[in-house]
VOGU-3710 file (C-alpha; in Angstrom, 3 decimals, decimal comma):
1> xxxxxxxxxx> 0,000/0,000/0,000  2,916/2,350/0,716  4,226/1,799/-2,817  0,816/2,405/-4,385  0,328/5,562/-2,344  3,657/7,058/-3,447  3,813/5,801/-7,051  3,493/8,623/-9,598  2,050/6,206/-12,181  -0,868/5,218/-9,901
11> xxxxxxxxxx> -3,951/7,413/-10,231  -6,329/5,508/-7,938  -6,469/2,248/-6,043  -9,292/0,500/-4,198  -8,786/-2,151/-1,552  -11,048/-5,216/-1,368  -12,630/-4,620/-4,774  -15,824/-6,504/-5,770  -15,347/-10,254/-6,097  -14,584/-11,926/-9,409
21> xxxxxxxxxx> -15,147/-15,553/-10,380  -12,127/-17,732/-11,127  -12,537/-21,000/-13,060  -9,770/-23,593/-12,865  -9,114/-27,276/-12,258  -7,994/-28,596/-8,882  -4,991/-30,875/-8,423  -7,201/-33,967/-8,844  -8,772/-32,642/-12,066  -12,051/-31,415/-10,582
31> xxxxxxxxxx> -13,505/-28,281/-12,161  -13,796/-25,421/-9,641  -15,445/-22,026/-9,739  -14,701/-19,749/-6,778  -15,456/-16,116/-6,047  -12,250/-14,295/-5,255  -11,724/-10,836/-3,731  -8,415/-9,333/-4,783  -6,518/-7,108/-2,375  -6,454/-4,085/-4,689
41> xxxxxxxxxx> -7,885/-2,775/-7,934  -5,328/-0,298/-9,303  -5,762/2,322/-12,018  -2,360/3,228/-13,470  -1,346/5,687/-16,153  -1,117/3,003/-18,865  -3,309/0,154/-17,582  -5,649/-1,031/-14,833  -6,348/-4,310/-13,095  -6,395/-6,440/-9,982
51> xxxxxxxxxx> -3,408/-7,040/-7,704  -3,194/-9,839/-5,126  -0,524/-9,609/-2,395  0,773/-12,673/-0,548  3,922/-13,746/1,230  6,444/-15,885/-0,618  5,943/-18,758/1,837  2,182/-18,687/1,387  2,491/-18,722/-2,403  4,786/-21,747/-2,270
61> xxxxxxxxxx> 2,270/-23,570/-0,089  -0,695/-22,608/-2,290  1,120/-23,595/-5,491  1,665/-27,082/-4,087  -1,991/-27,417/-3,125  -3,497/-25,690/-6,202  -0,901/-25,762/-9,003  -3,458/-24,577/-11,562  -4,280/-21,423/-9,615  -0,835/-20,205/-8,522
71> xxxxxxxxxx> 2,294/-20,896/-10,521  5,808/-19,505/-10,653  6,452/-17,880/-14,032  9,499/-16,442/-15,743  9,043/-13,024/-14,125  7,449/-13,962/-10,811  4,223/-15,555/-9,646  1,170/-15,729/-11,903  -2,475/-16,694/-11,489  -3,664/-18,188/-14,818
81> xxxxxxxxxx> -7,426/-18,095/-14,008  -7,139/-14,495/-12,775  -5,192/-13,460/-15,853  -7,734/-15,178/-18,110  -10,624/-13,343/-16,418  -8,895/-9,953/-16,621  -7,974/-10,296/-20,303  -11,664/-10,501/-21,213  -12,002/-6,826/-20,260  -8,585/-5,660/-21,420
91> xxxxxxxxxx> -7,276/-5,508/-17,849  -4,456/-7,257/-16,006  -4,191/-9,528/-12,969  -0,944/-9,462/-11,013  0,257/-11,569/-8,094  2,686/-9,657/-5,883  4,991/-11,557/-3,544  6,694/-10,385/-0,377  9,966/-11,060/-2,201  9,245/-7,968/-4,341
101> xxxxxxxxxx> 9,089/-5,626/-1,349  11,779/-2,990/-1,224  12,451/-2,908/2,512  14,554/0,247/2,247  11,576/2,064/0,771  9,270/0,659/3,461  11,570/1,844/6,245  11,921/5,287/4,684  8,175/5,750/4,259  7,560/4,621/7,828
111> xxxxxxxxxx> 10,273/7,034/8,946  8,543/9,922/7,116  5,012/8,910/8,087  4,735/11,575/10,801  5,440/14,242/8,168  3,092/12,658/5,626  0,157/12,418/8,049  0,528/15,879/9,575  2,034/18,657/7,488  4,820/20,618/9,147
121> xxxxxxxxxx> 4,836/24,198/7,946  8,338/25,286/6,905  9,011/29,004/6,743  9,702/30,420/3,303  13,079/31,765/4,435  14,183/28,354/5,738  12,846/26,631/2,628  14,765/28,961/0,321  17,912/28,448/2,399  17,739/24,658/1,978
131> xxxxxxxxxx> 16,905/24,846/-1,739  19,814/27,225/-2,339  22,280/24,891/-0,611  21,061/21,890/-2,617  21,159/23,860/-5,889  24,736/24,947/-5,172  25,839/21,374/-4,391  23,658/18,914/-6,341  23,939/15,392/-4,976  25,359/16,463/-1,620
141> xxxxxxxxxx> 24,867/14,080/1,254  22,031/14,592/3,687  24,550/14,689/6,540  26,378/17,630/4,905  23,055/19,390/4,449  22,312/18,952/8,152  25,705/20,410/9,041  25,320/23,354/6,676  21,912/24,255/8,125  22,730/23,463/11,749
151> xxxxxxxxxx> 21,300/26,183/13,964  19,164/27,647/11,171  16,936/24,832/9,910  15,950/21,892/12,093  16,082/18,295/10,959  12,310/18,146/11,248  12,004/20,864/8,608  14,439/19,103/6,262  12,500/15,841/6,610  9,279/17,766/5,969
161> xxxxxxxxxx> 10,726/19,136/2,702  11,652/15,584/1,654  8,153/14,330/2,457  6,574/17,210/0,524  8,792/16,554/-2,516  10,475/19,969/-2,457  13,863/18,241/-2,463  14,467/14,800/-3,953  15,929/11,786/-2,169  15,959/8,307/-3,700
171> xxxxxxxxxx> 13,897/6,473/-1,092  14,288/3,215/-3,026  18,032/2,862/-2,557  19,174/4,998/0,395  18,206/4,780/4,067  17,312/8,087/5,683  18,594/6,774/8,994  22,080/6,837/7,431  22,257/10,464/6,197  25,910/10,183/5,186
181> xxxxxxxxxx> 24,862/7,739/2,416  21,846/9,734/1,167  22,216/12,062/-1,838  19,975/15,129/-2,048  18,841/16,776/-5,307  16,426/19,492/-6,281  14,641/17,079/-8,605  14,939/13,483/-9,702  18,199/13,124/-11,671  18,252/11,570/-15,132
191> xxxxxxxxxx> 19,777/8,124/-15,230  20,170/7,648/-19,001  22,969/9,090/-21,177  20,814/8,989/-24,329  22,875/6,320/-26,061  21,783/2,918/-27,284  22,034/0,204/-24,665  24,293/-2,722/-25,430  25,727/-5,779/-23,729  29,250/-6,956/-23,069
201> xxxxxxxxxx> 29,893/-10,672/-22,746  32,635/-11,773/-20,408  33,817/-15,415/-20,373  36,074/-16,092/-17,410  38,082/-19,252/-16,980  35,346/-21,619/-15,802  37,759/-24,399/-14,888  39,619/-22,186/-12,418  36,315/-21,168/-10,838  35,236/-24,803/-10,514
211> xxxxxxxxxx> 38,587/-25,771/-8,949  38,291/-22,947/-6,424  34,781/-24,034/-5,470  35,891/-27,654/-5,076  38,830/-26,640/-2,879  36,629/-24,492/-0,647  33,997/-27,202/-0,368  36,542/-29,858/0,596  38,186/-27,603/3,186  34,810/-26,847/4,752
221> xxxxxxxxxx> 34,228/-30,574/5,279  37,530/-30,982/7,142  37,683/-30,704/10,920  40,452/-29,008/12,872  42,098/-32,388/13,531  41,919/-33,249/9,805  43,605/-29,970/8,880  46,345/-30,539/11,467  46,997/-34,071/10,142  47,039/-32,866/6,509
231> xxxxxxxxxx> 49,511/-30,112/7,422  51,797/-32,664/9,125  51,692/-34,904/6,052  52,330/-31,917/3,777  55,517/-30,981/5,662  56,789/-34,579/5,471  56,066/-34,848/1,727  57,632/-31,433/1,022  60,842/-32,316/2,852  61,065/-35,662/1,072
241> xxxxxxxxxx> 60,621/-34,049/-2,329  63,327/-31,486/-1,495  65,666/-34,257/-0,290  65,642/-33,083/3,335  65,357/-35,203/6,458  61,852/-35,874/7,770  60,049/-37,813/10,446  60,217/-41,589/10,026  57,216/-42,848/8,074  56,631/-46,367/6,689
251> xxxxxxxxxx> 57,597/-46,544/3,021  54,212/-47,853/1,953  52,426/-45,018/3,757  54,787/-42,457/2,254  54,230/-43,777/-1,295  50,456/-43,570/-0,745  50,751/-39,947/0,389  52,905/-39,036/-2,608  50,411/-40,629/-5,012  47,467/-38,868/-3,385
261> xxxxxxxxxx> 49,318/-35,532/-3,405  50,178/-35,744/-7,121  46,695/-36,948/-8,088  45,030/-34,055/-6,263  47,513/-31,632/-7,828  46,458/-32,765/-11,306  42,706/-33,204/-10,732  41,911/-30,356/-8,332  44,852/-28,013/-8,690  45,892/-28,447/-5,040
271> xxxxxxxxxx> 47,960/-31,369/-3,777  47,161/-30,421/-0,197  43,603/-31,775/-0,622  44,975/-35,252/-1,341  46,635/-35,342/2,085  43,407/-34,734/3,998  42,089/-37,839/5,818  39,180/-39,430/4,009  35,832/-38,462/5,547  32,849/-40,702/6,208
281> xxxxxxxxxx> 34,672/-43,892/7,020  32,593/-47,048/7,007  29,667/-48,298/4,984  26,894/-45,667/4,866  24,341/-48,070/3,360  21,418/-48,762/5,719  21,292/-52,480/6,523  17,593/-52,357/7,435  15,317/-53,455/4,559  13,382/-50,676/2,886
291> xxxxxxxxxx> 10,033/-52,260/3,793  10,961/-52,432/7,479  12,297/-48,878/7,461  9,107/-47,548/5,853  6,985/-49,407/8,399  9,110/-48,010/11,241  8,670/-44,424/10,012  4,931/-45,009/9,635  4,638/-46,192/13,251  6,654/-43,218/14,482
301> xxxxxxxxxx> 4,367/-40,846/12,610  0,992/-42,441/13,378  1,553/-44,231/16,685  4,308/-42,414/18,588  3,804/-38,795/17,483  0,211/-38,544/18,713  -1,580/-36,908/21,625  -1,577/-40,236/23,480  2,125/-39,623/24,231  3,017/-43,293/24,144
311> xxxxxxxxxx> 6,527/-44,270/25,195  9,091/-45,310/22,623  9,163/-48,835/24,024  5,378/-49,204/23,725  5,424/-48,094/20,092  8,433/-50,306/19,323  6,620/-53,315/20,810  3,655/-52,762/18,495  6,049/-52,248/15,571  7,888/-55,491/16,345
321> xxxxxxxxxx> 4,595/-57,379/16,423  3,568/-55,882/13,063  6,933/-56,853/11,534  6,577/-60,422/12,797  3,129/-60,690/11,238  4,431/-59,314/7,943  7,427/-61,671/8,146  9,990/-58,890/7,720  13,014/-58,176/9,942  12,091/-55,914/12,838
331> xxxxxxxxxx> 14,423/-53,014/13,717  16,132/-53,209/17,069  15,014/-50,971/19,906  18,259/-48,974/19,602  17,686/-48,376/15,889  14,111/-47,329/16,622  15,138/-44,811/19,313  17,785/-43,337/17,012  15,132/-42,812/14,327  12,820/-41,158/16,874
341> xxxxxxxxxx> 15,542/-38,809/18,115  16,401/-37,810/14,544  12,829/-36,493/14,225  12,883/-34,760/17,610  12,127/-31,066/17,686  9,302/-28,566/17,730  7,237/-30,454/15,154  7,344/-33,702/17,127  6,514/-31,963/20,408  3,592/-30,169/18,765
351> xxxxxxxxxx> 2,121/-33,484/17,600  2,479/-35,010/21,074  1,811/-32,066/23,417  0,360/-29,203/21,368  1,652/-25,957/19,910  2,084/-24,184/23,251  4,510/-26,818/24,504  6,355/-26,769/21,172  6,795/-22,991/21,060  9,931/-22,843/23,315
361> xxxxxxxxxx> 11,604/-25,402/21,040  10,960/-23,479/17,833  14,059/-21,772/16,406  14,424/-18,028/16,721  13,681/-16,021/13,607  16,992/-14,758/12,265  16,672/-12,020/9,652  19,298/-12,670/7,003  17,958/-9,915/4,759  17,597/-6,215/5,426
371> xxxxxxxxxx> 14,018/-5,626/6,479  12,146/-3,338/8,819  13,805/-3,667/12,271  11,610/-5,416/14,806  12,070/-2,548/17,300  11,848/0,308/14,811  14,359/2,946/13,749  13,550/5,676/16,261  11,713/6,446/19,521  7,911/6,539/19,457
381> xxxxxxxxxx> 7,830/4,417/16,292  6,914/1,140/18,020  5,674/0,803/21,597  4,375/-2,148/23,613  1,575/-2,036/26,167  0,888/-4,869/28,589  -0,449/-5,594/32,072  0,703/-7,812/34,909  -0,300/-8,321/38,521  2,271/-6,895/40,920
391> xxxxxxxxxx> 4,185/-9,312/43,146  3,279/-7,346/46,266  0,187/-6,964/48,455  -1,263/-3,481/48,974  -3,347/-2,177/51,870  -5,947/0,526/52,365  -4,454/3,824/53,476  -7,511/4,487/55,678  -8,100/1,161/57,430  -4,959/-0,877/56,797
401> xxxxxxxxxx> -7,037/-3,755/55,422  -5,609/-5,904/52,623  -7,042/-4,765/49,294  -5,184/-7,249/47,096  -2,393/-7,229/44,575  -2,605/-4,238/42,228  -2,246/-4,470/38,464  0,635/-2,715/36,721  0,238/-1,375/33,184  3,383/-0,358/31,294
411> xxxxxxxxxx> 3,847/1,435/27,991  7,412/0,842/26,779  9,303/2,215/23,800  10,702/-0,709/21,793  13,642/1,189/20,298  15,109/2,728/23,466  13,556/0,273/25,991  12,329/3,332/27,885  9,219/3,161/30,067  6,940/5,837/28,624
421> xxxxxxxxxx> 4,071/5,532/31,111  3,057/3,613/34,249  -0,447/2,991/35,592  -1,352/1,215/38,838  -4,846/0,080/39,809  -6,680/-2,638/41,705  -9,082/-3,304/38,833  -8,163/-6,124/36,438  -7,101/-5,067/32,918  -9,873/-3,311/31,023
431> xxxxxxxxxx> -10,363/-0,465/28,588  -10,055/1,881/31,588  -6,437/0,829/32,142  -5,698/1,311/28,432  -7,212/4,804/28,451  -5,293/5,810/31,576  -1,915/4,543/30,327  -2,296/6,499/27,071  -3,427/9,546/29,026  -0,315/9,296/31,205
441> xxxxxxxxxx> 1,912/9,003/28,116  0,477/12,209/26,669  0,811/13,974/30,024  4,524/13,121/30,265  5,629/13,304/26,621  2,815/15,093/24,727  3,076/12,251/22,214  1,655/8,853/21,397  3,597/6,144/19,535  3,137/5,621/15,822
451> xxxxxxxxxx> 2,615/1,847/16,177  1,211/0,200/19,302  1,819/-3,536/19,782  -0,686/-5,298/22,052  -1,699/-8,855/22,839  -5,056/-10,486/22,168  -6,683/-9,343/25,425  -10,283/-8,164/25,354  -9,306/-4,793/26,770  -7,367/-4,056/23,574
461> xxxxxxxxxx> -10,365/-4,955/21,411  -12,630/-2,408/23,079  -14,381/0,035/20,790  -13,314/2,878/23,114  -9,658/1,924/22,807  -9,911/1,500/19,030  -11,638/4,869/18,666  -8,963/6,688/20,664  -6,179/5,159/18,561  -7,982/6,068/15,341
471> xxxxxxxxxx> -8,501/9,668/16,481  -4,803/9,986/17,357  -3,667/8,158/14,159  -1,997/5,302/16,019  -1,651/1,950/14,232  -2,499/-1,044/16,413  -0,771/-4,381/15,814  -1,764/-7,524/17,697  0,800/-10,100/18,726  0,080/-13,738/17,799
481> xxxxxxxxxx> -1,472/-15,724/20,667  0,844/-17,934/22,738  3,919/-16,383/21,081  5,743/-14,853/24,026  8,794/-13,806/22,017  6,772/-11,163/20,174  6,330/-9,307/23,475  9,737/-10,043/24,934  10,601/-6,343/25,275  7,726/-5,547/27,627
491> xxxxxxxxxx> 7,882/-8,899/29,424  11,582/-8,404/30,151  10,881/-5,004/31,718  8,240/-6,598/33,943  10,822/-9,142/35,084  13,403/-6,435/35,735  10,892/-4,383/37,732  10,029/-7,370/39,905  13,663/-8,317/40,475  15,042/-4,845/41,167
501> xxxxxxxxxx> 12,109/-3,188/42,918  8,983/-5,127/43,921  10,796/-8,166/45,326  12,599/-5,870/47,770  9,410/-4,525/49,369  7,559/-5,791/52,429  4,611/-7,951/51,491  6,142/-9,252/48,242  4,902/-12,630/47,033  8,177/-14,471/46,445
511> xxxxxxxxxx> 7,503/-16,920/49,267  4,069/-17,658/47,797  5,714/-19,545/44,937  6,116/-22,458/47,388  2,600/-22,609/48,792  3,231/-25,656/51,000  5,955/-23,806/52,885  3,845/-20,761/53,776  3,014/-20,292/57,443  1,143/-17,503/59,171
521> xxxxxxxxxx> 4,383/-15,885/60,281  5,784/-15,623/56,740  2,510/-15,005/54,895  3,164/-11,874/52,780  -0,334/-10,603/53,519  0,611/-10,360/57,195  3,544/-8,095/56,331  1,848/-5,874/53,738  2,334/-2,182/54,565  2,251/-0,369/51,214
531> xxxxxxxxxx> -0,870/1,643/50,293  -1,563/2,153/46,618  -0,655/5,837/46,648  2,810/5,300/48,145  3,444/2,238/45,995  2,560/4,177/42,852  4,845/7,068/43,822  7,806/4,757/44,381  7,074/2,731/41,240  7,058/5,912/39,145
541> xxxxxxxxxx> 10,312/6,988/40,769  11,894/3,653/39,880  10,563/3,619/36,299  11,261/7,255/35,415  14,498/7,851/37,341  16,241/4,624/38,383  15,580/2,187/35,519  15,743/5,038/33,008  19,357/5,858/33,895  20,793/2,342/34,394
551> xxxxxxxxxx> 23,076/0,911/31,696  21,118/-1,459/29,428  23,156/-4,369/27,999  21,209/-4,472/24,730  21,748/-0,751/24,104  25,250/-0,194/25,430  23,887/2,850/27,277  20,940/3,817/29,443  17,418/3,993/27,949  17,338/7,756/28,519
561> xxxxxxxxxx> 20,627/8,268/26,671  19,488/6,078/23,764  16,172/7,940/23,630  17,712/11,430/23,612  20,420/10,506/21,086  17,866/9,060/18,662  15,562/12,067/19,040  18,453/14,383/18,160  19,238/12,319/15,048  15,736/11,577/13,744
571> xxxxxxxxxx> 13,983/14,811/14,708  11,816/15,817/17,643  8,623/15,914/15,471  6,977/18,608/17,561  4,158/18,951/15,042  2,848/15,562/16,236  2,454/16,734/19,821  -0,881/16,283/21,584  -2,007/18,940/24,038  -2,890/17,553/27,448
581> xxxxxxxxxx> -6,017/19,623/28,075  -9,681/19,147/28,928  -10,574/18,196/25,353  -8,011/15,393/25,342  -9,170/14,152/28,746  -12,722/13,960/27,443  -11,442/12,197/24,326  -9,971/9,454/26,524  -13,332/8,877/28,208  -15,422/5,981/26,852
591> xxxxxxxxxx> -18,697/6,397/25,051  -21,714/4,126/24,784  -22,107/1,349/22,255  -24,274/3,636/20,139  -22,073/6,685/20,659  -24,994/9,107/20,985  -27,945/9,664/23,297  -31,357/11,240/22,823  -32,222/14,345/24,850  -35,587/13,988/26,564
601> xxxxxxxxxx> -37,453/17,085/27,665  -37,262/17,616/31,414  -35,023/14,608/32,099  -31,962/15,009/29,903  -30,039/12,241/28,190  -29,929/8,570/29,176  -26,494/6,949/29,396  -26,101/3,396/30,703  -29,635/3,429/32,167  -28,961/6,675/34,070
611> xxxxxxxxxx> -30,374/10,114/33,234  -28,024/13,113/33,122  -28,969/16,783/33,004  -27,301/20,022/31,961  -28,603/23,565/31,774  -27,837/23,547/28,041  -30,715/21,069/27,597  -33,244/23,799/28,461  -32,925/25,074/24,907  -35,965/23,552/23,134
621> xxxxxxxxxx> -34,004/23,155/19,893  -32,086/20,271/21,466  -35,129/18,230/22,491  -35,359/14,768/20,865  -31,992/15,279/19,188  -29,152/12,746/19,272  -25,910/14,146/20,691  -22,467/12,519/21,118  -21,901/11,445/24,716  -19,091/10,250/26,967
631> xxxxxxxxxx> -19,014/9,156/30,592  -16,364/8,959/33,299  -15,754/5,309/34,294  -14,347/6,485/37,645  -17,321/8,742/38,477  -20,682/7,655/37,070  -22,314/10,698/38,614  -20,893/12,757/35,735  -21,232/12,472/31,952  -20,451/14,736/28,998
641> xxxxxxxxxx> -22,487/15,746/25,955  -21,375/17,587/22,825  -23,783/20,533/22,657  -23,372/23,913/20,944  -19,960/22,934/19,580  -18,474/22,077/22,965  -18,403/19,313/25,557  -20,629/20,206/28,494  -20,671/18,498/31,871  -23,887/16,739/32,872
651> xxxxxxxxxx> -24,894/15,431/36,299  -26,965/12,390/37,167  -30,442/12,726/38,657  -29,022/10,911/41,706  -25,747/12,797/41,689  -25,438/12,987/45,479  -25,704/9,198/45,768  -23,743/8,202/42,660  -20,997/10,835/42,772  -17,619/9,218/43,400
661> xxxxxxxxxx> -18,741/5,687/42,520  -16,940/3,984/39,645  -18,545/2,129/36,764  -17,168/-1,177/38,049  -18,610/-0,542/41,514  -22,048/0,059/40,033  -21,709/-3,110/37,984  -20,960/-5,123/41,129  -23,856/-3,487/42,945  -26,223/-4,301/40,074
671> xxxxxxxxxx> -25,137/-7,933/40,105  -25,702/-8,042/43,866  -29,237/-6,723/43,470  -30,016/-9,235/40,736  -28,724/-12,110/42,858  -30,979/-11,100/45,742  -34,029/-11,165/43,465  -33,114/-14,142/41,309  -35,626/-16,412/43,132  -38,549/-14,129/42,311
681> xxxxxxxxxx> -40,783/-15,152/39,460  -41,112/-11,654/38,002  -38,261/-10,098/36,085  -36,256/-7,703/38,207  -34,956/-4,553/36,520  -32,206/-2,543/38,172  -33,262/1,097/37,989  -31,233/4,140/38,899  -33,357/4,748/42,002  -32,936/1,202/43,285
691> xxxxxxxxxx> -29,239/1,374/42,592  -28,822/4,663/44,449  -30,812/3,404/47,430  -28,766/0,245/47,525  -25,470/2,129/47,512  -26,654/4,316/50,394  -27,897/1,392/52,478  -25,892/-0,475/55,097  -26,316/-3,761/53,250  -23,003/-3,463/51,441
701> xxxxxxxxxx> -21,306/-6,816/51,120  -17,581/-7,502/51,231  -17,065/-7,519/47,455  -18,682/-4,105/47,062  -16,798/-2,714/50,049  -13,452/-3,876/48,681  -14,216/-2,290/45,329  -15,226/0,939/47,076  -11,966/1,045/49,026  -10,007/0,282/45,862
711> xxxxxxxxxx> -11,693/3,149/44,040  -10,914/5,490/46,918  -7,253/4,517/46,677  -7,311/5,064/42,920  -8,910/8,506/43,253  -6,423/9,561/45,913  -3,662/8,429/43,544  -5,088/10,504/40,698  -5,504/13,539/42,949  -1,916/13,509/44,225
721> xxxxxxxxxx> 0,689/15,837/42,651  2,556/14,111/39,865  6,147/13,105/40,723  8,707/15,335/39,108  10,921/13,569/36,585  13,674/16,096/37,158  14,296/15,232/40,794  16,790/12,373/40,652  18,532/12,892/43,984  16,852/9,878/45,577
731> xxxxxxxxxx> 18,913/6,720/45,336  17,945/3,188/44,518  18,142/2,069/48,126  15,382/4,459/49,162  12,971/2,964/46,625  12,750/-0,207/48,697  12,155/1,393/52,094  8,914/0,824/53,940  6,543/3,771/54,212  6,420/5,708/57,457
741> xxxxxxxxxx> 4,956/3,827/60,415  1,267/4,527/60,873  -1,624/3,284/62,900  -3,369/0,522/61,009  -6,537/0,826/63,136  -9,512/2,690/61,651  -9,615/6,347/62,696  -12,125/7,310/65,323  -13,651/10,029/63,158  -13,452/9,171/59,468
751> xxxxxxxxxx> -13,086/12,133/57,108  -16,170/13,369/55,352  -14,951/12,071/51,984  -14,799/8,516/53,339  -18,343/7,060/53,580  -19,475/5,172/56,670  -21,029/1,841/55,736  -22,219/0,929/59,215  -20,952/-2,260/60,782  -18,177/-3,867/58,744
//
């Protein structure tokens, strides 16, 4: 798609064009007619047609299964039925393979994507300055251009001129990340000298090339001991031929060495090869009859490599019985085990224990070709977001009661390994955690990453999360399920955080890994002292100050140093900044499934079965109209409506009872009410009035109370002043200290903001 978007010969392209019918014969000769939807329909300057894009591996697999549909031609892959259909209308059908991708171009376009999505205005004076320098030195390197304009024109402005086409850079052959190798022109240079093209045939000495290849191949087969022995023989033969004294060697052995040396000198051009010990001693022919060997491989495939997980001896016993019945020699148990071990690996484990068990045994993916780096070329290009439950118990700051193990959400930059944002909450992962972690990233950096890598969790499939990413032009990529290596960057940071910070706090859960050894005296819940607010403050201090400045072995420097150095080289991209204001905060709030709500006269709008009112609704022109709405998941007493070109705050009809209660708390309360009425014959509907009365009553159960305390901790955390990232005078040892000693008993007079639930 990048190539189509930036190809001058492409006028228009449409993805997922209407289906066309392909007629072809299957591998067994059966006539097939299938409706096929091509990836693109492209209108070019000289032609138009369908284009299907697939990976090289997928095309190889499909060509083996359907040779009449996909076939490798002289100039790439072809689809005969697609070509036949297109030719009826004077169009073309093209199959594009991943082998055709120019990865340099892909990396360059991804590098410039921030400037292509959002235009950066370059002043006319700065633009003329750059154009004058390029005109004076056509073909100068991009690095020299940066040096010549240093202090006058920023790198962001130069990249913006490249993206706009004001200056030309060959994105197909030069990497922008290596400016010393990039040539800059005012316009695309001509590559032809106007003469007639010809060809020059060169015929090198083929025999010398063959001899060189044979010598290299034979030397690669020799071990270190073989080379040492051949060198010893060579010295003896050389001394003998020169008439010098040499080590005593039997005459027959010496004559054999001389003959081998001279034969190799004539046949291969190197007598040294004749002195190498002969490899592969012994008879390589398998003594087992072909019928017995085929039967053995069949039993390994169909009897041993199954989900029954039979032992090798059990399968060999059945094989021996089958060989006796067929009156053929049975392989020995040793031969059978050798054959099984030769097939050992990820494929065998997957057949016996499933793909999850086989995943650790699969080989790592080594990129032998230059492609897009897995961690990107710059900061904020690729980021990972993930959640994990902290290995420490937290308590209520008001009562000292155990509230549970909080959940940690991290947003990490893949390129610099820097932690961009941290969020701590008692609620399990949900769209609320995703919204808050992105909100924290914008608060700290005024930026969001270009590509966000997530796992297959439901919280990342939320319509609220998807909408926020679309509004901020963030591309979401989902990691394959049960493929832990795709998220190794974020998972490794979780492990480092546990090892360096959380496992050094009171109430950590290390001892809980051996559940049978836990006693009351060592139970981590008995030693928990950290409230959520203090734990969050120390976790932020560790993530933003301690971890950020520690030397990282994969980078050769600290994450902060790698981040700042890359920003200086690739541009700060200030035009992509997001203002952390009220509009952005409302943007991070979720909306309803419908997205709008109807304004009812006298009552307002209904959101999640609750009515909300604003003074703006008194205008009769808004009655019965649908307006965009959003609600605060941490305070269901408040919602927002887009009226008169602005977001206005609306309050619930039971604001005094619902104010301060989170969406999750109301969900738990609703479930509690339904459970109490589940034995009634009539259908019980949870109304706003019943819900408000229930929340004000003294009949609050433990689950609702715990959620209420957790929400209080979360709100106190959000209300606290943000830790300064500039204050780095606190050492690592202080991050693991216990909080100040306090009375864990409930206060005699609770503050007004802390509700009294009666007897607990």
